[in-house]
N, C-alpha and C positions, 0 to 999 in steps of 0.2 A: 428564788428570792434574789433580789439585786444585792450586789456587794455592799452598797451604802446601808441598805436595810439590815443586812446581817451585822455590819459593824455597829449600828445603832442598837440592835438587839443585844449584842455582846456587851457593849458599854453599860446598858441598863442592868443586865444580869450581874455584872461586876459591882455596880453601885449597890445592888440588893445584897450581895454577899457581905459587903462592908457593914451593912445595917443589921445583919443577923445577930441575935443574941447568942451567948454561949449555949443556952438551952436548945435553941434551934439547931445549932451545929451538932450538938450531942445526939440529936434525933436522926441525923443522917447516917448512912452506911459509913464504915470506917474509912474507906478510900476517899469519899467525899469530905469527911471531916478533916482529914489530913490536907487535902487540896484547898479547902476553904480557909483553914488556918495559915497555910503557906501563902495564899494570896493576900490575906489580911496583913500578914507580917510584911510582905513585900510592898504593899500599898501604903504602909506607914513608916517611912524611913526615919531612922533615929530613935525609934521606940523598940525596945527589945524585951 
């Protein structure tokens, strides 16, 4: 896979994580829940 294609795929996945509901995150394994919440927190500066 070309680097640009991988970057576009990663950006799409990160946008999807931001759109997940809390219920969708709760359905994930614990490690993924933690990482999804960390990402969401980092992607929304100023909100804690």
